[in-house]
GUPA-708405 format. One record per residue (C-alpha): residue in one letter; x, y, z. Coordinates in Angstrom, 1 decimal, padded with zeros to 4 digits. Example, Ala and Ser with C-alpha at 12.3 -4.5 7.8 and 13.67 -1.06 7.14 Angstrom:
residues 2
  residuo       u       v       w
        A   012.3  -004.5   007.8
        S   013.7  -001.1   007.1
//
This chain:
residues 420
  residuo       u       v       w
        X   000.9   005.5  -024.5
        X   002.3   002.1  -025.7
        X   000.7  -001.1  -024.6
        X   002.0  -004.7  -024.4
        X   000.1  -006.9  -026.7
        X  -000.4  -010.2  -024.9
        X  -003.0  -012.3  -023.1
        X  -004.8  -010.5  -020.3
        X  -002.8  -010.0  -017.1
        X  -003.9  -010.8  -013.6
        X  -005.9  -007.9  -012.2
        X  -003.1  -007.1  -009.6
        X  -000.6  -006.8  -012.5
        X  -002.6  -005.1  -015.2
        X  -000.5  -001.9  -015.3
        X   002.2  -004.0  -016.9
        X  -000.1  -004.0  -020.0
        X   001.5  -000.6  -020.6
        X   004.9  -001.0  -022.2
        X   006.3   002.2  -020.9
        X   005.3   001.5  -017.3
        X   006.9  -002.0  -017.6
        X   010.2  -000.3  -018.6
        X   009.8   002.2  -015.8
        X   009.1  -000.5  -013.2
        X   012.0  -002.7  -014.3
        X   014.5   000.0  -014.3
        X   013.2   001.3  -010.9
        X   013.4  -002.2  -009.3
        X   017.0  -002.7  -010.5
        X   018.0   000.7  -009.3
        X   016.3   000.2  -005.9
        X   018.0  -003.0  -005.3
        X   021.4  -001.4  -006.3
        X   020.7   001.5  -003.9
        X   019.9  -000.8  -001.0
        X   023.0  -002.9  -001.8
        X   025.2   000.2  -001.6
        X   023.5   001.4   001.6
        X   024.0  -001.9   003.4
        X   027.6  -002.3   002.1
        X   028.5   001.3   003.0
        X   027.2   000.9   006.6
        X   029.2  -002.3   006.9
        X   032.4  -000.5   005.6
        X   032.0   002.5   007.9
        X   031.3   000.3   011.0
        X   034.3  -001.8   010.1
        X   036.7   001.0   009.6
        X   035.5   003.5   012.4
        X   033.9   001.2   014.9
        X   031.5   004.1   015.6
        X   027.7   003.7   015.5
        X   027.3   007.4   015.4
        X   029.4   007.7   012.2
        X   027.6   004.8   010.7
        X   024.1   006.3   011.3
        X   025.3   009.7   010.2
        X   026.2   008.2   006.7
        X   022.7   006.8   006.5
        X   021.1   010.1   007.8
        X   022.7   012.2   005.0
        X   021.1   009.9   002.5
        X   017.6   011.1   003.6
        X   017.9   014.5   005.1
        X   018.4   016.4   001.8
        X   014.7   015.8   001.0
        X   013.7   018.1   003.8
        X   016.0   020.9   002.6
        X   015.6   020.4  -001.2
        X   012.0   019.3  -001.3
        X   010.7   022.7  -002.6
        X   013.3   022.9  -005.3
        X   012.7   019.2  -006.3
        X   009.0   019.8  -006.4
        X   009.1   022.8  -008.5
        X   011.6   021.2  -010.9
        X   009.2   018.2  -011.3
        X   006.6   020.7  -012.6
        X   008.9   022.9  -014.5
        X   011.0   020.5  -016.6
        X   010.4   017.3  -018.8
        X   010.4   014.6  -016.1
        X   011.8   011.8  -018.2
        X   014.7   013.7  -019.5
        X   015.4   015.2  -016.2
        X   015.5   011.7  -014.6
        X   017.9   010.5  -017.2
        X   020.2   013.3  -016.2
        X   020.0   012.8  -012.4
        X   020.4   009.0  -012.7
        X   023.5   009.6  -014.8
        X   025.0   011.8  -012.0
        X   024.1   009.1  -009.4
        X   025.9   006.5  -011.6
        X   029.0   008.7  -011.5
        X   028.7   009.1  -007.7
        X   028.5   005.3  -007.3
        X   031.4   004.7  -009.7
        X   033.4   007.2  -007.7
        X   032.6   005.3  -004.5
        X   033.8   002.1  -006.2
        X   037.0   003.7  -007.4
        X   037.7   005.2  -004.0
        X   037.3   001.8  -002.4
        X   039.4   000.1  -005.1
        X   042.2   002.7  -004.7
        X   042.5   001.9  -000.9
        X   040.8   005.0   000.4
        X   037.8   003.2   002.0
        X   039.0   004.1   005.4
        X   038.8   007.9   004.7
        X   035.5   008.6   006.5
        X   035.0   012.2   005.3
        X   035.4   011.2   001.6
        X   032.7   008.5   002.1
        X   030.5   011.0   003.9
        X   030.9   013.6   001.1
        X   030.0   011.0  -001.6
        X   027.0   009.8   000.5
        X   025.8   013.4   000.9
        X   026.2   014.0  -002.9
        X   024.1   010.9  -003.5
        X   021.4   012.1  -001.0
        X   021.2   015.4  -002.7
        X   020.6   014.1  -006.2
        X   018.3   011.4  -004.9
        X   016.2   014.1  -003.2
        X   016.2   016.2  -006.4
        X   014.8   013.4  -008.5
        X   012.3   011.7  -006.2
        X   009.3   014.0  -006.8
        X   009.8   013.6  -010.5
        X   010.1   009.9  -010.3
        X   006.8   009.6  -008.4
        X   005.0   012.1  -010.6
        X   006.2   010.4  -013.9
        X   004.0   007.4  -013.1
        X   000.8   009.4  -014.0
        X   002.2   009.9  -017.5
        X   002.8   006.3  -018.3
        X  -000.6   004.7  -017.6
        X  -004.2   005.7  -018.3
        X  -006.1   007.0  -015.2
        X  -008.0   003.7  -014.6
        X  -004.6   002.0  -014.1
        X  -003.0   004.7  -011.9
        X  -003.8   003.1  -008.6
        X  -002.4  -000.2  -009.7
        X   000.7   001.4  -011.1
        X   001.3   003.2  -007.8
        X   000.9   000.0  -005.8
        X   003.3  -001.9  -008.1
        X   005.8   001.0  -007.8
        X   005.5   001.0  -004.0
        X   005.9  -002.8  -004.0
        X   009.2  -002.6  -005.9
        X   010.6  -000.4  -003.2
        X   009.7  -003.0  -000.6
        X   011.0  -005.9  -002.6
        X   014.3  -004.0  -003.0
        X   014.5  -003.2   000.6
        X   014.5  -007.0   001.3
        X   016.7  -008.2  -001.6
        X   019.3  -005.3  -001.6
        X   020.9  -006.1   001.8
        X   020.8  -009.8   001.0
        X   022.7  -009.3  -002.2
        X   025.1  -006.9  -000.5
        X   025.9  -009.6   002.1
        X   026.7  -012.2  -000.6
        X   028.7  -009.6  -002.5
        X   030.8  -008.6   000.5
        X   031.6  -012.2   001.3
        X   032.6  -013.1  -002.2
        X   034.2  -010.1  -003.9
        X   034.1  -007.4  -001.3
        X   032.2  -004.2  -000.6
        X   033.4  -002.7  -003.9
        X   031.3  -005.1  -005.8
        X   028.2  -003.7  -004.2
        X   029.2  -000.2  -005.2
        X   029.9  -001.2  -008.7
        X   026.6  -003.1  -008.9
        X   024.8   000.1  -007.9
        X   026.6   002.2  -010.4
        X   025.6  -000.3  -013.1
        X   022.0  -000.3  -011.9
        X   021.7   003.5  -012.6
        X   022.7   002.9  -016.1
        X   019.9   000.3  -016.4
        X   017.5   003.1  -015.3
        X   018.8   005.5  -017.9
        X   018.4   002.9  -020.5
        X   014.8   002.1  -019.3
        X   013.8   005.8  -019.4
        X   015.4   006.1  -022.9
        X   013.2   003.2  -024.0
        X   009.9   004.9  -022.9
        X   007.9   006.1  -025.9
        X   005.3   008.2  -024.2
        X   005.5   011.7  -025.7
        X   007.3   014.2  -023.5
        X   005.0   016.7  -021.9
        X   005.7   020.5  -022.1
        X   006.8   022.3  -019.0
        X   004.0   022.9  -016.6
        X   005.5   025.9  -015.0
        X   007.3   029.0  -016.4
        X   010.4   030.4  -014.8
        X   008.9   033.8  -014.3
        X   008.4   033.4  -010.5
        X   010.9   032.4  -007.9
        X   011.2   028.7  -007.0
        X   010.0   029.1  -003.5
        X   007.1   031.3  -004.6
        X   006.0   028.5  -007.0
        X   006.4   025.9  -004.3
        X   004.2   028.0  -001.9
        X   001.6   028.1  -004.7
        X   001.6   024.4  -004.7
        X   001.2   024.3  -000.9
        X  -001.8   026.7  -001.1
        X  -003.3   024.5  -003.8
        X  -003.0   021.6  -001.4
        X  -004.5   023.3   001.5
        X  -007.5   024.5  -000.4
        X  -008.5   020.9  -001.3
        X  -010.1   018.9   001.6
        X  -009.3   015.6   000.0
        X  -005.6   016.4  -000.2
        X  -005.6   017.8   003.3
        X  -007.2   014.5   004.6
        X  -004.8   012.3   002.8
        X  -001.9   014.4   004.0
        X  -003.1   014.4   007.6
        X  -003.5   010.6   007.6
        X   000.0   010.4   006.1
        X   001.4   012.5   009.0
        X  -000.1   010.3   011.7
        X   001.0   007.2   009.8
        X   004.6   008.5   009.5
        X   004.8   009.1   013.3
        X   003.2   005.8   014.3
        X   003.8   003.0   011.7
        X   007.3   003.1   010.1
        X   009.2   003.5   013.4
        X   007.9   000.2   014.7
        X   010.4  -001.6   012.3
        X   013.2  -000.2   014.5
        X   011.6  -001.6   017.7
        X   011.6  -005.1   016.4
        X   015.1  -005.9   017.9
        X   013.8  -004.9   021.4
        X   010.5  -006.7   020.7
        X   012.4  -009.9   019.8
        X   014.4  -009.8   023.0
        X   011.9  -008.4   025.6
        X   008.5  -009.6   024.4
        X   008.9  -012.6   022.1
        X   012.2  -013.8   023.8
        X   013.7  -015.1   020.5
        X   017.3  -014.8   019.2
        X   019.0  -013.3   016.1
        X   017.8  -015.9   013.6
        X   014.1  -015.4   014.6
        X   014.7  -011.6   014.4
        X   015.7  -011.9   010.7
        X   012.7  -014.2   010.2
        X   010.3  -011.5   011.6
        X   011.7  -008.9   009.3
        X   011.3  -011.3   006.4
        X   007.7  -011.8   007.2
        X   007.1  -008.0   007.1
        X   008.2  -008.2   003.4
        X   005.9  -011.1   002.8
        X   003.0  -009.1   004.2
        X   003.9  -006.1   002.0
        X   003.8  -008.2  -001.1
        X   000.4  -009.9   000.0
        X  -000.9  -006.4   000.6
        X   000.0  -005.4  -002.9
        X  -001.6  -008.4  -004.4
        X  -004.9  -007.8  -002.5
        X  -004.9  -004.2  -003.2
        X  -004.3  -004.9  -006.9
        X  -007.4  -007.1  -007.0
        X  -009.6  -004.7  -005.2
        X  -008.8  -001.2  -006.5
        X  -011.7   000.5  -008.3
        X  -014.0  -002.1  -006.5
        X  -013.4  -000.7  -003.0
        X  -013.6   003.1  -002.2
        X  -010.3   004.7  -001.2
        X  -011.7   005.5   002.3
        X  -012.6   001.8   002.9
        X  -009.3   000.5   001.6
        X  -007.4   002.9   003.8
        X  -009.5   002.0   006.8
        X  -008.7  -001.7   006.2
        X  -005.0  -000.9   006.0
        X  -005.2   001.0   009.3
        X  -007.1  -001.8   011.0
        X  -004.4  -004.3   009.9
        X  -001.8  -002.1   011.6
        X  -004.0  -001.8   014.7
        X  -004.4  -005.6   015.0
        X  -000.7  -006.1   014.2
        X   000.5  -003.8   017.0
        X  -001.9  -005.3   019.6
        X  -000.7  -008.8   018.6
        X   003.0  -007.8   018.7
        X   002.6  -006.1   022.1
        X   001.0  -009.2   023.6
        X   002.6  -012.1   021.7
        X   004.3  -014.8   023.6
        X   005.8  -016.8   020.8
        X   007.4  -016.6   017.4
        X   004.4  -017.9   015.4
        X   002.0  -015.1   016.6
        X   004.7  -012.6   016.1
        X   005.2  -013.7   012.5
        X   001.5  -013.5   011.9
        X   001.5  -010.0   013.3
        X   004.5  -008.9   011.1
        X   002.7  -010.1   008.0
        X  -000.3  -007.9   009.0
        X   002.1  -005.1   009.7
        X   003.7  -005.4   006.3
        X   000.4  -005.4   004.6
        X  -000.8  -002.3   006.5
        X   002.4  -000.5   005.4
        X   001.9  -001.3   001.8
        X  -001.8  -000.7   001.7
        X  -001.8   002.7   003.5
        X   001.1   004.1   001.6
        X  -000.3   003.0  -001.8
        X  -003.9   004.1  -001.1
        X  -002.8   007.4   000.4
        X  -000.3   008.2  -002.4
        X  -002.7   007.0  -005.0
        X  -005.5   009.2  -003.7
        X  -003.2   012.2  -003.7
        X  -002.2   011.5  -007.3
        X  -005.8   011.1  -008.4
        X  -006.9   014.3  -006.7
        X  -004.1   016.6  -007.9
        X  -004.0   018.2  -011.4
        X  -000.8   017.7  -013.4
        X   000.3   021.3  -013.2
        X   000.8   021.0  -009.4
        X   001.6   017.2  -009.2
        X   005.4   017.5  -008.6
        X   005.1   020.1  -005.9
        X   002.3   018.3  -004.1
        X   004.3   015.0  -004.2
        X   007.3   016.9  -002.9
        X   005.2   018.0   000.1
        X   004.0   014.4   000.6
        X   007.6   013.2   000.7
        X   008.9   016.0   002.9
        X   006.0   015.3   005.3
        X   007.2   011.7   005.7
        X   010.8   012.8   006.0
        X   010.0   015.1   008.8
        X   007.6   013.1   010.9
        X   009.0   009.6   010.6
        X   012.3   010.4   012.3
        X   010.4   012.4   014.9
        X   008.2   009.4   015.5
        X   011.2   007.2   015.8
        X   012.8   009.3   018.5
        X   009.6   009.5   020.4
        X   008.8   005.9   020.2
        X   012.4   004.9   021.2
        X   012.3   007.2   024.1
        X   008.9   005.9   025.3
        X   010.0   002.2   024.8
        X   013.0   002.8   027.1
        X   010.7   004.1   029.8
        X   007.4   002.3   029.4
        X   008.4  -000.9   027.6
        X   007.9  -001.7   023.9
        X   004.6  -003.5   024.6
        X   003.1  -000.3   026.0
        X   004.3   001.7   023.1
        X   002.7  -000.7   020.6
        X  -000.6  -000.4   022.5
        X  -000.4   003.4   022.3
        X   000.3   003.1   018.5
        X  -002.8   000.9   018.1
        X  -005.0   003.4   020.0
        X  -003.7   006.3   017.7
        X  -004.6   004.3   014.6
        X  -008.1   003.7   016.1
        X  -008.5   007.4   016.7
        X  -007.4   008.1   013.1
        X  -010.0   005.7   011.7
        X  -012.7   007.2   013.8
        X  -011.7   010.8   012.8
        X  -011.7   010.0   009.1
        X  -015.2   008.6   009.3
        X  -016.8   011.0   011.8
        X  -015.6   014.0   009.8
        X  -016.1   014.3   006.1
        X  -012.6   013.0   005.5
        X  -013.9   009.7   004.0
        X  -016.2   011.6   001.6
        X  -013.2   013.8   000.5
        X  -010.9   010.8   000.0
        X  -013.6   009.1  -002.2
        X  -013.6   012.1  -004.5
        X  -010.6   010.5  -006.2
        X  -012.0   009.0  -009.4
        X  -009.7   006.8  -011.4
        X  -012.1   006.3  -014.3
        X  -011.6   009.8  -015.7
        X  -008.8   010.5  -018.2
        X  -005.6   012.1  -017.0
        X  -005.3   015.8  -017.3
//
């Protein structure tokens, strides 16, 4: 595992001492920005050409729903094939998909909704097939004592891209048109392929044979998870988190109007402070991992969310709302990073891809359900009441983790041992 020879890095960035992880992170950040650029530009194009909110959301939906259907296949593949080479292949296909979208737009077929839908579905399928392998590859690029920091940084790059991608897309649309965003995304996949090719970590042999069926092997991964209390605890926390925390982002427009009484400019500011909170959470987590037990770090993250929701539900001004959004962003980053890092530390490499796929499918199932439930409740009870309910659910989760042996099982994750 190659390292970067230089002066010591800040504690929150020390995974960058590993040359291969630095290549992986850089390629991932460029690709994530490109993906978010394309998503934002495509939504703009569909809304402009169809005038239909339903068709616009359907385009976004098909980018995510394939994970629910293809999760078992993607998880087994992550344990059956060489992850690095597999990711080079899937990113090449995604580059072709993005180039096709650019060519379609340039040829004047951008108003053909079903062509855009088909290409979006294709992109969603291959993104779903590669995501477990992408997450699982992190463990091969760093020693175990840097795994938590590497996972935090990997999570941070997704949040940075979520903020920068739409911003760049807006500039691109205004200057060269939506096609520029599609072309930029296509080029970003080529950057990923180059970064993966530059990794020198020896390829690992296949962890699974092809003797059993794909679904049978995925079920074996599920049984492996259920038999381990630490993984069950982490997955249970992740389920509640998916229902309660991510959907609040989609309540911010109503919150801005009905609770904070601010306009569109302040709404954008609130979303921006969420990103600031996520980056701050990453810095703090990077300085404290291995010094604070996973159960304590997770509790702090959940407490930040609890405080943020109570503040947001009772705020009467933009300043308090922004402070609450910073806490919310930090909660999001800390909980996802600690929960995912704990799962990665507790699972052996033979089952890693399948367990990660279950983790991703879990989020893909419960987050949309939570979004529907919270939206329905907000219309009937008010967004302030929904946020109070969310805070109570997080409090229940904290108590449950510490009253049961959940905290003990989470703390079984030991980053000081060598990777399997």
